[in-house]
C-alpha positions in Angstrom: -127.5 -174.3 137.3 -127.1 -174.9 133.6 -130.8 -175.3 133.2 -131.4 -171.9 134.8 -128.9 -170.2 132.4 -130.6 -171.8 129.4 -133.9 -170.6 130.7 -132.6 -167.0 131.2 -130.9 -167.0 127.8 -134.1 -168.1 126.2 -136.1 -165.3 127.9 -133.4 -162.7 127.0 -133.4 -163.9 123.3 -137.2 -163.6 123.2 -137.0 -160.1 124.6 -134.4 -159.0 122.1 -136.4 -160.6 119.3 -139.6 -158.8 120.4 -137.7 -155.5 120.6 -136.2 -155.9 117.2 -139.5 -156.8 115.7 -141.2 -153.7 117.2 -138.4 -151.5 116.0 -138.5 -152.8 112.4 -142.3 -152.5 112.3 -142.2 -148.9 113.5 -139.3 -148.1 111.2 -140.8 -149.6 108.0 -144.5 -149.1 108.7 -145.0 -146.9 105.5 -143.4 -149.6 103.3 -145.5 -152.3 105.0 -148.7 -150.4 104.3 -147.7 -149.6 100.8 -147.1 -153.2 100.1 -150.4 -154.2 101.6 -152.4 -151.7 99.7 -150.6 -152.6 96.4 -151.5 -156.2 97.1 -155.1 -155.3 97.7 -155.2 -153.3 94.4 -153.8 -156.3 92.5 -156.3 -158.7 94.2 -159.1 -156.3 93.3 -158.0 -156.1 89.7 -157.8 -159.9 89.5 -161.3 -160.3 91.0 -162.7 -157.6 88.7 -161.4 -159.6 85.7 -163.0 -162.8 86.9 -166.4 -161.1 87.7 -166.4 -158.7 84.7 -167.1 -155.9 87.1 -167.3 -152.5 85.3 -167.2 -149.9 88.0 -166.9 -146.4 86.8 -164.7 -144.0 88.8 -167.2 -141.1 88.8 -170.2 -143.0 90.1 -170.4 -142.7 93.9 -172.9 -145.5 94.2 -170.1 -147.9 93.2 -168.2 -147.3 96.4 -169.1 -148.8 99.8 -168.6 -146.9 103.1 -166.5 -149.3 105.1 
């Protein structure tokens, strides 16, 4: 009987954890994306420093259509 209670408690805890994770991701999605794009900008700047890339902002041929 005790083994069954431990099993049910584990499943319940996993469901609560999954629900909490989904709630937090939905709530803070804007901040998550802002952090990810900021990190991508920093990584791009670092790579540009290593490769000596001189991309001009007005030249449309410098951009790739992803």
